[in-house]
C-alpha positions as CSV (number, residue, x, y, z in Angstrom):
1,X,-18.3,20.9,-9.5
2,X,-21.9,19.3,-8.7
3,X,-21.0,15.4,-7.4
4,X,-21.9,13.0,-5.3
5,X,-19.7,11.3,-2.5
6,X,-20.0,7.4,-3.1
7,X,-17.9,6.0,-0.3
8,X,-18.8,2.5,0.9
9,X,-17.5,1.3,3.9
10,X,-19.9,-0.8,5.9
11,X,-19.7,-3.8,4.2
12,X,-18.1,-6.0,1.4
13,X,-19.8,-5.5,-1.9
14,X,-22.5,-8.7,-2.4
15,X,-23.4,-8.2,-6.0
16,X,-23.0,-12.3,-6.8
17,X,-21.2,-12.9,-9.8
18,X,-19.8,-9.1,-10.2
19,X,-16.0,-9.8,-7.7
20,X,-13.9,-12.5,-9.4
21,X,-12.8,-15.1,-6.9
22,X,-8.8,-14.9,-6.2
23,X,-6.5,-14.1,-3.4
24,X,-7.2,-10.5,-2.2
25,X,-4.8,-7.9,-3.7
26,X,-3.0,-5.1,-2.2
27,X,-4.6,-2.0,-1.5
28,X,-4.5,-0.1,-5.3
29,X,-6.1,3.5,-5.6
30,X,-7.5,3.8,-9.6
31,X,-7.5,7.4,-11.2
32,X,-10.4,8.3,-13.9
33,X,-10.3,4.4,-14.6
34,X,-6.4,4.4,-15.4
35,X,-4.3,2.4,-12.7
36,X,-2.1,5.3,-10.7
37,X,0.2,2.4,-8.9
38,X,-0.6,4.3,-5.4
39,X,-2.1,2.6,-2.5
40,X,-4.3,3.9,0.6
41,X,-4.6,3.1,4.0
42,X,-7.9,1.9,5.7
43,X,-8.5,2.3,9.3
44,X,-11.5,2.4,11.4
45,X,-13.6,2.3,8.4
46,X,-12.1,5.5,6.8
47,X,-10.1,5.6,3.6
48,X,-6.4,7.5,4.2
49,X,-4.7,8.4,0.5
50,X,-1.4,9.7,0.2
51,X,-1.2,13.2,0.3
52,X,1.4,14.2,-2.5
53,X,1.4,10.9,-4.4
54,X,-2.6,11.5,-5.4
55,X,-3.0,15.3,-5.2
56,X,0.0,15.9,-7.7
57,X,-1.6,13.1,-9.9
58,X,-4.7,15.0,-9.9
59,X,-2.8,18.4,-10.4
60,X,-2.7,19.6,-7.3
61,X,0.7,21.6,-5.3
62,X,1.9,20.1,-2.3
63,X,4.1,21.6,0.6
64,X,5.6,20.5,4.0
65,X,6.8,22.8,6.9
66,X,8.7,20.5,9.4
67,X,6.3,18.1,8.9
68,X,3.9,19.7,10.9
69,X,1.9,21.8,8.2
70,X,0.6,20.5,5.1
71,X,-0.3,23.0,2.4
72,X,-2.1,21.5,-1.1
73,X,-2.8,24.5,-3.6
74,X,-5.3,23.7,-6.1
75,X,-7.8,24.8,-8.5
76,X,-6.6,28.7,-7.1
77,X,-7.3,27.7,-3.5
78,X,-5.0,26.7,-0.7
79,X,-5.8,23.8,1.9
80,X,-4.5,22.4,5.2
81,X,-6.2,19.3,5.7
82,X,-5.9,17.4,8.6
83,X,-3.1,14.3,8.2
84,X,-0.6,11.6,10.0
85,X,2.4,10.6,8.7
86,X,3.7,7.1,8.3
87,X,6.7,6.1,7.0
88,X,7.6,9.8,6.5
89,X,4.7,10.0,4.3
90,X,1.7,12.1,4.6
91,X,-2.0,10.5,4.8
92,X,-5.3,12.7,4.3
93,X,-9.0,11.5,4.2
94,X,-9.9,10.2,0.6
95,X,-13.1,12.4,1.5
96,X,-10.8,15.4,1.4
97,X,-11.1,15.2,-2.6
98,X,-14.8,15.6,-2.8
99,X,-14.5,18.5,-0.4
100,X,-12.1,20.3,-2.7
101,X,-13.2,19.2,-6.3
102,X,-16.2,17.1,-6.1
103,X,-14.5,14.1,-7.0
104,X,-16.4,10.8,-7.0
105,X,-14.7,8.3,-4.4
106,X,-16.0,4.3,-4.5
107,X,-14.3,1.7,-2.5
108,X,-14.7,-2.0,-3.8
109,X,-13.7,-3.6,-0.8
110,X,-14.2,-7.0,-3.2
111,X,-11.2,-6.2,-4.8
112,X,-9.6,-3.8,-2.1
113,X,-9.9,-1.2,-4.9
114,X,-10.7,3.3,-4.8
115,X,-11.8,4.4,-7.8
116,X,-11.6,8.6,-7.8
117,X,-12.7,9.9,-10.6
118,X,-14.3,13.3,-11.9
119,X,-17.0,11.9,-13.6
120,X,-19.1,8.8,-12.2
121,X,-17.4,6.0,-13.2
122,X,-19.6,2.9,-14.6
123,X,-16.8,0.5,-14.4
124,X,-17.6,-2.6,-12.5
125,X,-15.1,-4.9,-10.2
126,X,-15.1,-7.2,-12.8
127,X,-14.0,-4.6,-15.7
128,X,-12.0,-2.9,-12.9
129,X,-9.9,-5.9,-11.5
130,X,-8.5,-6.2,-15.5
131,X,-6.8,-3.0,-15.3
132,X,-4.4,-3.4,-11.7
133,X,-1.9,-6.0,-11.6
134,X,-3.6,-9.3,-10.0
135,X,-2.7,-12.4,-9.6
136,X,-3.8,-13.9,-13.0
137,X,-3.8,-10.4,-15.3
138,X,0.2,-10.8,-16.9
139,X,0.7,-12.3,-19.8
140,X,4.1,-14.5,-20.4
141,X,5.6,-11.8,-22.5
142,X,5.3,-9.5,-19.5
143,X,6.8,-12.2,-17.2
144,X,9.9,-12.4,-19.8
145,X,10.3,-9.1,-20.0
146,X,10.1,-8.2,-16.4
147,X,12.6,-11.3,-15.2
148,X,15.0,-10.2,-17.9
149,X,14.9,-6.3,-16.8
150,X,14.9,-7.3,-13.5
151,X,17.8,-9.3,-14.0
152,X,19.6,-6.5,-16.1
153,X,18.8,-3.7,-13.5
154,X,19.5,-5.5,-10.1
155,X,21.2,-9.0,-10.5
156,X,23.9,-9.6,-7.1
157,X,21.0,-7.2,-5.3
158,X,19.2,-8.2,-2.5
159,X,15.9,-9.5,-3.4
160,X,13.8,-6.6,-2.0
161,X,16.1,-4.6,-4.6
162,X,14.7,-6.7,-7.4
163,X,11.1,-5.7,-6.2
164,X,11.5,-2.3,-6.4
165,X,13.0,-2.7,-9.8
166,X,10.1,-3.8,-11.0
167,X,8.0,-2.1,-9.4
168,X,9.6,0.9,-11.0
169,X,8.8,-0.5,-14.2
170,X,4.9,-1.3,-13.4
171,X,4.7,2.4,-11.8
172,X,5.7,4.0,-15.3
173,X,3.2,1.4,-17.0
174,X,0.6,3.1,-15.1
175,X,1.6,6.7,-14.8
176,X,0.2,8.5,-18.4
177,X,3.8,10.0,-19.3
178,X,4.9,6.3,-20.2
179,X,3.8,3.5,-21.8
180,X,1.3,1.6,-21.1
181,X,2.7,-2.2,-21.6
182,X,5.9,-3.4,-19.7
183,X,7.7,-4.2,-22.9
184,X,7.0,-0.5,-24.1
185,X,7.9,1.1,-20.7
186,X,11.6,-1.2,-21.0
187,X,12.0,0.0,-24.8
188,X,10.3,3.3,-24.0
189,X,12.9,5.8,-26.0
190,X,10.5,9.1,-25.8
191,X,12.9,11.2,-23.9
192,X,16.1,9.3,-24.3
193,X,17.0,5.7,-23.7
194,X,15.4,4.8,-20.5
195,X,17.0,1.2,-19.4
196,X,20.5,1.1,-19.9
197,X,20.2,-2.6,-20.8
198,X,17.9,-2.3,-23.8
199,X,21.3,-0.9,-25.2
200,X,24.2,-2.9,-24.2
201,X,22.7,-5.8,-24.6
202,X,22.1,-7.3,-20.8
203,X,18.5,-7.5,-21.2
204,X,19.0,-10.5,-23.4
205,X,20.6,-12.3,-20.8
206,X,18.9,-15.2,-19.3
207,X,17.3,-14.2,-16.1
208,X,18.5,-16.3,-12.6
209,X,16.0,-17.6,-10.4
210,X,15.8,-14.9,-8.5
211,X,14.7,-12.6,-10.9
212,X,11.6,-14.5,-12.1
213,X,10.5,-14.9,-8.2
214,X,10.4,-11.1,-8.3
215,X,9.1,-10.8,-11.4
216,X,6.5,-13.0,-10.7
217,X,5.7,-11.4,-7.2
218,X,6.0,-8.4,-8.5
219,X,3.5,-8.8,-11.2
220,X,1.0,-10.6,-9.1
221,X,1.1,-7.7,-6.9
222,X,3.6,-7.0,-4.0
223,X,4.3,-3.0,-3.9
224,X,7.8,-2.3,-2.3
225,X,8.0,0.8,-4.1
226,X,5.0,2.8,-4.2
227,X,5.1,6.0,-6.8
228,X,8.7,5.5,-7.4
229,X,9.7,6.3,-11.3
230,X,13.6,6.2,-11.1
231,X,16.4,4.3,-10.4
232,X,20.1,4.3,-10.6
233,X,23.2,2.5,-8.8
234,X,25.3,6.0,-7.6
235,X,28.5,4.0,-7.9
236,X,28.2,3.3,-12.0
237,X,25.7,5.8,-13.1
238,X,27.3,8.2,-16.0
239,X,24.5,10.8,-15.5
240,X,23.3,12.5,-12.6
241,X,20.0,14.1,-14.1
242,X,17.8,11.9,-11.8
243,X,19.7,13.0,-8.3
244,X,19.9,16.6,-9.4
245,X,16.0,16.5,-10.6
246,X,13.7,13.7,-9.1
247,X,12.7,13.8,-5.1
248,X,14.8,10.8,-3.5
249,X,12.7,8.4,-2.0
250,X,15.4,5.7,-0.3
251,X,17.9,3.5,-0.8
252,X,18.2,-0.5,-1.4
253,X,21.6,-1.9,-1.0
254,X,23.7,-0.2,-4.6
255,X,20.6,1.3,-5.5
256,X,18.9,4.7,-4.9
257,X,15.3,5.3,-5.9
258,X,13.5,8.6,-6.5
259,X,9.9,9.6,-7.3
């Protein structure tokens, strides 16, 4: 693929009027014009991406060897890039994507977003910011359903568990295998019932104040479950499909979370 690496790290974008004025959100990754629900790390004017989350999203195969060797299979070739570990997750330089497949990479500092695409993207910060969770980009309906699913699934749990449940919903909304609205994700029936409260009626219960606060924080960009798509309470879950088929991520109180 003939393409050009675009990686601007030396200074923030300064094109007047392009960047909306709002509190800087957490780092975000947008792949081929879609928010991927993934974050990057910026250190010493370099950008590092979580290898497995980004590369598997792009169709690559990623494997470990005793947390000392990272192997990536993509396009019929095997690569072993340099990486570092953070919270048991491997990070690689974003420029590696250009090296293996010619992906265009552009960093928009004014909205703290990294664009990755296999074609030149014309998305401006003003357009892009409406594709990712921000401090004004959600509706009353989004808040309504997010608060209800958090309350139904995590009432009585610590606030961090509530946040993680909400982030599972956002991660699914950003994933190509799920609907692209919060309500759509919650009531998704494509592969069977996704959230039990939509069947037993608990989704209709009035959310607690804590559930509303968690919903607001999630919708405003607080992420504590990066890449996580599933969760369950093992003490009450009737099915073991998730734990048998999905990689384990972490546990918060009574909830187990999975990639």
